[in-house]
N, C-alpha and C positions, 0 to 999 in steps of 0.2 A: 748517558744521562746529562741532562742540561740544567743548570740551576735556573730556577723558575724566577729569580728576582734580576740578575745580571747576565743570565745568559752563557755563561763561562761553561765548556765542557767538565764533568765531573767523573770520578772513578765509580763503578759501582756500589761499592762498598761505603761511599763518601756519606756522613752523618751531616756534617755541614758543610757549605760551600767555603774553599779557602780563600776567594777572592771578597767576598760580601759578608761572609759568615752567616748568612741566614740557613735555616734548617732545612734538611731534605726530606724525602718521604721515608727514607730510612731511619731517621731522627724521630719521627712520629711512631714507627713500628718498635722501636726500642724503649720508647717511653710508655706505649700499651703495654708491651709485656711486662714491664718491671711492675707497674700498677697491679697488674692481675695477681702476678706473684708474690708480691707484699701482703697482699690481703687474703690468701690463700689459706684458709682454716686457721684463723686465729684464735679460735674457740677450742679447739683441739677435738672435735666430736668426730672427724673422720677415721682416726686413729682408733677410738672407742668403738665405732660401727664396726670396722675391722675386727676387734675381737669378738664382739656378739656374734658375727658372721661364722668365725671361725669356731665359736663355742655352740651355735646353733647346728653347725656342720657335723662337728664331733657328735654332737646330741643325736643327729638323725643317722648316726651310723649303723644304728640296729636295724631301721629299714631300707634296704639297699638302693631301692628306687629313688627316693628322693635325693642320694647323693648324685644322681646323674645331672642335676641342676645346680645343688648347692656347692659342690667342689668347683665347677667352674664360674660361676659367678663369684664367689669369694677369690679364685683366682684373677678374676678380671678386676674387680675392685682393688686389692691389693696392689696391682700393676698400676691402675689409673692414679691412686694416691700416691704412690712412690713416684711417678711423673707428673703429678701435680696437674693432671687432665681433668676436664670437666666430666661429668657423670650426668647422664640424661636422666629426665624425669621418669621413662618407662623402666629404666634399670632400677630407679629407686624403689618405684610401686611395686615390681616384680620382687624385688628383695623383701619389700615390707609383706607381701602376700606368701611369697614361697620359701624363704630362709629365715628371717626373723623379723620378728615384729620390732623390737628395740632399734637394730640395725637399721630398719628401714626408716622409722621415725627419727632417728638421729641424722640419717642422710639429709631427708627433706630439712629438717632445722636447720643444718649447717650453713646449706645457701642462704636462708631466710635471715639468719644472724649475721652474716658479712657483710 
């Protein structure tokens, strides 16, 4: 990798050029990631949605068939919020329809408020 300003050869992990101090592509990537993670769920709606998904899954325990989609969807959602990964619109709508109305609404509102 070479500096776009002075042309000096850089290490692959360099964030700024040691010769001229200009930022590299790695600098842009680290700043984008930090901004996304800093704004992640500042209103706290995602953990509340997780709780409602768990409550809905337990409540549907009487009917065994709905558990075929409630348990996997709840587990996937828990993992995604733990890893701070984005949740797709389709997943939010499926949660709204098949698991918990409240959790689905909270998921949809969480991204609107951020």
